[in-house]
N, C-alpha and C positions, 0 to 999 in steps of 0.2 A: 504494500500500500504506500502510495506517495505521501510525503509529508507536505509538499507544496505542489501546486499544479498551475501551469500558465497556459491559458487558451489564447490563441492568436488568430485574428480574423483580418482579412484585407479586402478592401473594396474602393474603387475609384469614385467617390461621391461627387467630386466637382469636375469630372471628365477632363482632367488635365494629363492623363496618361501616367500619373504617378498615384498609386493607390494609397489611401490612408490606412493606417495599421491600428487595430484595436488590440490592446493588451489587457487581459483579465487575469488576476491573481486569486487563487482559491486556497483555502486552508485544507487540512486533512479531513475535515468534516464536509468538504465540498461546498463550503460557504464562501461567497465572494468577499474578499478582503479589500480589494482595490482594483480600479480599472482606470486606464488612460488611453488616449489615442495619440499617435505620432503622425505628423504630416510634413510635407515640403512647402515652405512658405513662398518659394519662387518656382518658376517653371523649369528650372534646371534639374529637378528631380532629386535633389539632395535633401534627405530628411534632416530637419533642423528645428521643428516646433513640437513641444510636448504640451498637450492640452491641459492635463491635470497633474500638478506637481506631486511627487511622492518620494519616499525614502527607499530607493532601489538597493542601496548597499547596507541598510540597517544600522547606520551610524547615528541615527537620531535627528538628522536635519534634512532639509530639502535644499539642495544646492546644485550648481552646474554639473558636478560629477554624477549626480543621480540622472539628470536629463541626458547626459552623454550615454549612460548605460541603457536607458530606454531607447534612445535613438539608434544605438548599435544593434540592439535586439530587433527593433523594427526593420532596419535596413537588411539585416540578415534574413529575417522571415520573408520580407517582400521579394528578395532575390530567390529564395527557395520555393516560394509558393506562387510565383508568377505564371 
């Protein structure tokens, strides 16, 4: 049984050929703990915008390092799921 679960969904909501990525984090009881979406703010297709701030690394704060982790996960998922 998994202690944590991440569900990843991608869809191009704004038709710019760069899908937005939804990240959902669940606990071992399958209850949603946190969700956020990641998108590209420019047409270049580079993920750079995190919708809801969260503590990705568990250090107790919401900072640029957390955003970077969400962005890297979203970029990898988008590449694999396209």
